[in-house]
Backbone bond lengths (Angstrom), bond angles and torsions (degrees), N, CA, C in turn:
res aa  C-N    CA-C-N  psi(-1)  N-CA   C-N-CA  omega(-1)  CA-C   N-CA-C  phi
1 M - - - 1.492 - - 1.654 103.54 -
2 R 1.350 111.13 154.13 1.413 119.22 169.05 1.514 108.65 -120.30
3 H 1.326 111.41 168.64 1.425 113.55 174.10 1.555 109.45 -111.83
4 A 1.390 107.77 154.61 1.383 113.84 -174.88 1.492 115.92 -78.40
5 T 1.331 121.08 134.09 1.563 124.53 179.81 1.479 102.85 -135.33
6 A 1.264 111.80 166.98 1.488 117.38 172.07 1.537 117.85 -80.69
7 A 1.200 110.89 167.08 1.576 119.21 -176.54 1.582 103.72 -54.83
8 T 1.314 112.44 146.17 1.576 116.22 -179.73 1.540 111.01 -105.56
9 E 1.424 115.87 -19.75 1.389 110.96 175.69 1.446 121.11 -77.33
10 T 1.252 116.45 116.28 1.471 117.50 -174.21 1.500 114.74 -128.88
11 M 1.366 120.03 160.60 1.450 120.73 173.91 1.481 106.14 -132.21
12 D 1.244 117.92 115.24 1.438 126.18 -169.98 1.574 105.81 -77.20
13 N 1.487 109.88 139.71 1.464 115.46 -176.96 1.511 101.56 -144.34
14 N 1.253 122.78 83.41 1.502 128.54 -179.40 1.360 103.13 63.82
15 S 1.421 118.35 -124.10 1.556 123.64 -174.25 1.475 115.59 -88.31
16 F 1.353 110.33 -3.40 1.433 120.05 -178.82 1.545 108.55 -104.02
17 T 1.297 114.57 157.29 1.613 118.88 172.06 1.339 99.57 -130.71
18 V 1.421 112.43 140.18 1.472 123.80 168.63 1.404 112.51 -97.98
19 T 1.374 120.78 114.65 1.370 125.74 -179.27 1.540 104.20 -114.22
20 Y 1.384 115.80 117.64 1.426 121.84 175.70 1.499 111.80 46.62
21 L 1.187 127.38 -96.11 1.519 127.25 -169.64 1.641 114.01 -113.28
22 Y 1.254 112.94 4.59 1.520 113.26 -170.05 1.525 109.50 -147.07
23 K 1.357 120.47 152.74 1.400 125.51 179.09 1.560 107.51 -104.12
24 I 1.399 113.35 137.38 1.451 118.80 176.28 1.471 107.15 -131.49
25 C 1.340 117.62 154.43 1.448 120.62 176.51 1.527 110.80 -80.24
26 A 1.301 113.97 169.34 1.511 118.33 -173.61 1.459 114.40 -60.29
27 H 1.406 113.33 -40.16 1.429 122.51 177.36 1.533 115.31 -55.77
28 C 1.342 112.08 -47.04 1.471 126.40 176.05 1.425 113.53 -62.00
29 E 1.411 114.36 -40.45 1.397 120.35 -178.56 1.671 112.50 -65.26
30 R 1.218 110.64 -41.43 1.486 120.47 178.27 1.469 106.77 -59.60
31 L 1.400 113.06 -53.13 1.548 106.81 -179.35 1.546 113.57 -69.92
32 S 1.277 117.78 -23.50 1.502 113.98 177.88 1.623 111.23 -71.26
33 K 1.240 117.24 -17.11 1.419 118.39 -178.49 1.547 111.37 -87.25
34 K 1.290 113.60 -11.90 1.628 120.56 178.32 1.461 106.52 -65.99
35 D 1.316 114.59 146.88 1.523 119.45 176.02 1.656 106.53 -66.39
36 L 1.425 111.91 123.70 1.325 112.16 -176.64 1.600 113.24 -82.86
37 G 1.159 119.17 -7.21 1.444 122.05 175.39 1.562 114.56 80.02
38 V 1.333 118.95 12.27 1.406 123.00 179.99 1.478 103.79 -95.80
39 R 1.303 113.01 129.30 1.551 117.07 175.47 1.549 108.43 -90.21
40 I 1.315 117.91 129.02 1.408 129.16 175.33 1.427 111.50 -103.40
41 P 1.377 119.92 117.02 1.448 119.40 178.12 1.497 113.96 -70.20
42 G 1.336 121.43 147.00 1.248 123.95 171.84 1.484 119.28 -80.73
43 P 1.383 121.08 164.65 1.489 123.26 -168.59 1.656 101.68 -63.92
44 L 1.390 113.20 149.63 1.324 122.48 178.16 1.428 114.57 -89.93
45 G 1.277 115.78 -17.06 1.539 125.74 -179.81 1.481 114.78 -158.90
46 N 1.344 113.86 176.08 1.542 118.37 -176.68 1.528 101.87 -97.81
47 G 1.343 109.26 153.95 1.513 116.71 167.93 1.617 107.22 102.80
48 P 1.336 115.41 179.53 1.440 118.93 -167.81 1.556 107.10 -79.56
49 S 1.293 125.81 -21.92 1.405 127.68 -178.77 1.590 106.56 -142.25
50 R 1.367 104.61 149.59 1.529 114.48 174.49 1.586 109.93 -77.36
51 F 1.363 110.52 -21.34 1.510 115.00 -175.80 1.605 110.79 -90.00
52 I 1.299 117.91 -15.08 1.441 120.24 -172.63 1.578 103.19 -117.46
53 P 1.208 120.78 118.57 1.468 119.55 -178.90 1.518 110.50 -66.35
54 E 1.226 121.84 154.36 1.452 119.77 -170.34 1.545 108.57 -80.57
55 K 1.368 121.26 -20.40 1.382 118.58 172.62 1.551 114.71 -69.45
56 E 1.307 118.87 -18.97 1.506 119.12 -179.48 1.486 110.12 -91.04
57 I 1.365 120.65 -1.89 1.445 115.57 171.63 1.531 113.59 -88.36
58 L 1.375 109.15 129.54 1.378 116.91 -174.78 1.417 113.72 -66.44
59 Q 1.377 123.16 124.98 1.369 128.77 178.06 1.486 112.78 -86.38
60 V 1.201 122.72 127.28 1.509 124.65 -177.49 1.655 105.64 -105.61
61 S 1.214 112.64 117.35 1.479 122.94 178.49 1.641 112.24 -87.34
62 K 1.294 107.95 -44.47 1.481 118.35 -177.60 1.477 110.80 -154.30
63 V 1.267 112.83 152.23 1.558 117.39 178.87 1.612 103.01 -83.99
64 D 1.310 117.15 138.86 1.379 126.68 169.85 1.568 112.65 -60.30
65 L 1.380 118.61 128.33 1.417 120.65 -176.51 1.522 111.23 -54.54
66 R 1.315 117.58 -36.41 1.474 121.60 -179.98 1.563 105.64 -69.54
67 A 1.241 120.15 -49.27 1.551 122.44 178.18 1.459 105.10 -57.32
68 Q 1.230 121.19 -45.29 1.551 122.05 -179.63 1.537 113.31 -56.45
69 S 1.260 112.90 -41.96 1.544 117.91 178.76 1.360 110.79 -66.61
70 I 1.478 118.16 -42.29 1.565 119.16 177.37 1.439 111.38 -66.85
71 F 1.278 121.97 -38.18 1.397 120.05 176.87 1.622 112.58 -66.84
72 E 1.208 116.63 -31.58 1.407 119.75 179.79 1.636 108.91 -69.84
73 D 1.229 113.93 -41.78 1.529 122.23 178.02 1.410 113.07 -67.26
74 A 1.393 114.00 -46.30 1.494 116.74 170.86 1.460 117.67 -60.27
75 F 1.273 119.05 -41.69 1.497 119.84 172.59 1.496 117.00 -66.48
76 A 1.348 116.74 -34.25 1.334 110.36 171.75 1.539 117.04 -73.75
77 A 1.211 118.75 -27.15 1.553 123.68 -176.74 1.573 105.01 -79.66
78 L 1.436 117.46 -44.18 1.424 117.18 -176.25 1.447 120.08 -97.55
79 G 1.370 115.43 -22.66 1.424 118.51 -174.14 1.363 116.36 83.40
80 R 1.445 118.67 8.24 1.466 122.27 -174.77 1.496 105.17 -158.84
81 L 1.228 116.80 160.12 1.520 126.08 159.61 1.465 116.12 -129.91
82 D 1.366 115.61 104.93 1.387 115.71 -175.26 1.446 115.03 -76.77
83 N 1.292 123.50 167.74 1.472 129.96 -173.64 1.596 105.88 -59.05
84 I 1.364 122.31 -41.16 1.482 118.91 -178.17 1.342 113.47 -65.66
85 S 1.339 121.97 -33.26 1.424 121.33 170.40 1.482 119.31 -65.95
86 L 1.351 113.41 -30.09 1.414 118.82 -177.18 1.567 104.99 -75.28
87 V 1.275 119.09 -36.68 1.505 124.66 -177.26 1.505 103.62 -71.33
88 M 1.346 121.91 -45.34 1.414 122.84 -174.56 1.667 107.95 -70.24
89 G 1.305 118.21 -10.02 1.465 120.27 177.78 1.389 112.86 -65.36
90 F 1.455 119.90 -12.60 1.368 124.08 171.90 1.496 117.20 -68.63
91 H 1.458 111.59 -20.39 1.417 121.76 178.55 1.676 105.55 -128.45
92 P 1.272 117.20 80.16 1.368 120.25 -170.69 1.550 115.60 -61.52
93 Q 1.340 120.23 -30.71 1.401 124.77 175.58 1.565 112.09 -60.21
94 Y 1.395 110.26 -44.06 1.514 116.80 179.90 1.479 109.71 -71.54
95 L 1.366 119.02 -41.96 1.491 120.13 177.73 1.546 109.91 -58.65
96 E 1.300 119.04 -44.01 1.506 126.57 -174.93 1.554 101.17 -58.21
97 S 1.320 116.08 -49.88 1.574 119.39 -175.44 1.437 111.51 -66.45
98 F 1.378 119.59 -41.95 1.466 123.54 175.88 1.552 111.17 -60.84
99 L 1.272 120.47 -48.82 1.468 120.18 -174.86 1.533 108.85 -71.57
100 R 1.336 121.94 -28.77 1.535 127.77 176.08 1.548 105.72 -67.96
101 T 1.200 119.88 -42.36 1.486 124.25 -175.72 1.477 106.11 -73.90
102 Q 1.312 123.38 -49.47 1.390 126.13 175.50 1.639 110.16 -53.54
103 H 1.261 115.71 -48.37 1.374 119.61 175.67 1.538 117.75 -50.91
104 Y 1.415 107.91 -49.88 1.500 111.10 -178.88 1.562 110.60 -75.56
105 L 1.265 121.79 -26.72 1.456 117.65 178.66 1.504 112.60 -76.98
106 L 1.419 118.50 -31.35 1.511 118.00 -176.90 1.499 114.53 -102.90
107 Q 1.230 121.55 -12.78 1.509 120.65 -170.89 1.397 112.71 -136.04
108 M 1.329 127.46 -15.23 1.540 119.58 176.00 1.524 112.78 -94.35
109 D 1.352 113.78 167.27 1.491 116.41 -179.42 1.451 110.04 -59.62
110 G 1.431 116.13 146.09 1.282 122.66 178.02 1.496 111.18 -165.29
111 P 1.366 122.36 -173.02 1.498 121.79 -177.97 1.498 114.06 -70.27
112 L 1.375 116.68 -28.13 1.381 120.12 177.08 1.531 110.89 -96.49
113 S 1.333 113.75 146.91 1.449 115.47 175.50 1.571 106.93 -76.50
114 L 1.460 109.10 163.05 1.447 113.81 -174.56 1.481 116.68 -59.32
115 H 1.295 115.31 -34.54 1.472 119.72 -167.69 1.582 102.56 -74.06
116 Y 1.379 119.38 -37.40 1.495 120.55 179.14 1.463 106.62 -64.44
117 R 1.292 124.93 -41.05 1.467 119.50 -179.66 1.473 113.47 -58.85
118 H 1.409 114.92 -46.52 1.485 115.66 -176.52 1.557 109.41 -71.54
119 Y 1.338 118.94 -17.64 1.501 118.62 -177.53 1.465 102.64 -81.51
120 I 1.280 118.47 -32.50 1.571 119.66 177.79 1.570 106.56 -70.79
121 G 1.360 118.08 -41.52 1.447 120.05 168.74 1.378 113.92 -53.58
122 I 1.388 121.83 -42.78 1.416 118.62 -179.67 1.538 114.94 -67.31
123 M 1.324 116.61 -32.28 1.429 120.81 179.60 1.587 113.12 -75.15
124 A 1.391 112.77 -31.68 1.518 118.61 176.40 1.518 107.86 -72.95
125 A 1.303 111.89 -38.79 1.590 107.78 -178.51 1.445 111.65 -74.60
126 A 1.336 121.65 -32.87 1.433 126.70 172.54 1.477 114.59 -57.77
127 R 1.377 111.15 -38.38 1.496 117.92 -175.38 1.565 107.85 -70.80
128 H 1.342 113.87 -25.82 1.502 116.51 176.10 1.430 113.85 -100.25
129 Q 1.331 116.33 11.33 1.566 125.89 177.54 1.615 111.51 50.85
130 C 1.459 112.45 46.54 1.430 115.49 179.42 1.530 101.65 -109.34
131 S 1.389 116.97 102.82 1.419 123.23 -178.40 1.401 107.90 -68.95
132 Y 1.363 125.62 -34.37 1.454 124.81 -175.60 1.545 108.75 -62.20
133 L 1.355 119.49 -43.55 1.492 123.76 -176.57 1.543 106.12 -72.88
134 V 1.364 115.04 -45.12 1.428 115.72 174.54 1.475 116.60 -45.48
135 N 1.339 117.33 -55.02 1.424 123.59 177.34 1.557 115.12 -64.49
136 L 1.324 112.52 -30.05 1.425 112.82 179.14 1.636 109.83 -71.39
137 H 1.422 111.56 -42.08 1.469 113.17 178.06 1.366 113.72 -75.29
138 V 1.351 125.81 -24.35 1.431 126.43 168.03 1.493 114.57 -65.60
139 N 1.312 122.38 -35.53 1.437 124.55 178.42 1.589 105.74 -72.49
140 D 1.344 121.20 -45.59 1.375 125.73 173.93 1.408 114.89 -56.67
141 F 1.352 119.24 -41.89 1.517 124.28 177.67 1.379 113.59 -63.57
142 L 1.297 115.63 -36.74 1.608 119.19 179.64 1.459 112.12 -75.30
143 Q 1.396 114.23 -32.75 1.473 123.73 -179.66 1.454 109.66 -66.00
144 V 1.298 123.18 -40.60 1.412 126.01 -177.18 1.539 114.98 -91.79
145 G 1.283 114.50 13.92 1.376 118.47 165.97 1.684 116.57 108.29
146 G 1.393 113.08 0.73 1.385 114.24 178.05 1.493 117.03 -72.70
147 T 1.244 121.41 146.93 1.536 126.25 -173.88 1.470 111.32 -80.72
148 P 1.263 120.74 142.25 1.440 122.43 176.19 1.517 110.94 -68.11
149 S 1.151 126.55 -23.97 1.529 124.45 178.95 1.544 113.09 -76.73
150 G 1.478 116.86 -7.86 1.433 119.14 -177.86 1.467 112.40 103.47
């Protein structure tokens, strides 16, 4: 076991010290370098999770050129790459089909107007308690002309 201590990389600036993201005075810095007496346990195993063996984690050596092209197109069109798209990048053909289907459902002409589609997306995401998708569809709903009052 090791004991908790404050960060040691500092940059002096007169009577203040800048440590990582915050400034502290010299007195507080001395106090922060003292041993806090809190015991921090070491890791129980190797890898990202105790429940998933490290040998089962897929190692990525390089990104497939096709997946790279799909990522670039998706980022240009959507302005973001969400985690599910990155995971699906291991199967570029499936990712391409998924993104094309999502584009046709949410952005192309169809029997439902765009704001209704995103309103349905808001309800579906809320049903599954996914705040990320709720916020995503709320922003898209407002962008395509939906009213904030519903």
